[in-house]
N, C-alpha and C positions, 0 to 999 in steps of 0.2 A: 782843847788841844792837850796832847799828852807828849811826854818825852820818850823818844825811842833811840836805841843804839843802832847805828848804821855801819856799814862796811865791816861786819863782824868777821868775814873770812880773810880779809887782807892782812898781811903781816906788817906792812908799812902804812901807817896812818899819819896824816898831818892835819893839825887843827887849822881851820879857816880863820881863826881869830889871832892867835899868837904865833902861828906857823911852826910850832914845836912838833916833833914826832912824838906821838902818844899811843897808848894802848887801846883807848876807846874814844869814839867820836859820837856825838848825839845831834839830833834835830827834833824840833817841835813839829808835830803833825797830828792829824785826826786818827791815823792808823799806821801800822808798820809799812804797808804797801805805799802809802803816800809819802812817808819818810824816805823809803828806799828810792822812790821815783825822784823826789826833790834832790836827794844826794847825787844821783846819776846826772840829773840836769845841771847841777852846780859845776860840773866839770866839762860841759860842752865846749866852752871857749878854749880852755887850755889843757884839756884832757887830764885834769888833776882835781877830781871832785873832793869836796871837804865838808865835814861837819864841824862841830865845836867840841873841844875837850871839856871836861867837867868844870874846870876853873873858869873858862871863858863862858860856858853856858850859865853858870851861877852869876857871873858878873853881868851878863846881858839881862838875865831875869831881874836882877836888882835894879839896874840902870833904867830898864824899860817899865819898872814897877808892876811886873806880872804878879797876879794873885795866885799863889801856889797852894793847892790843897791835895791832901793824900786821900786816896780811896782804895779799897781792897781790890785785888785782881779779880777777874771774872770767876775763876775757880774758887777763890775764897768766899765770894758772895754767894755762890751756889751752895757751898758746903755749910754755910751758916744760915741759909734761908729755910 
């Protein structure tokens, strides 16, 4: 899984964890398309889709004991190969 920013075009974003209005929200998914779909589906009941702000995402990763590893982006891998 990777971390993706969702709802990039909306001016008003609300975190699904702390309910604060934030500049960026994120979801974990296999790819951007899956993250965008999960974001849209999260709002089906109340028409208010939500991701997590950076603070809530970090807290969730720590609480759930995710193993986080960094890897170069695809363009960087190609340029160094």
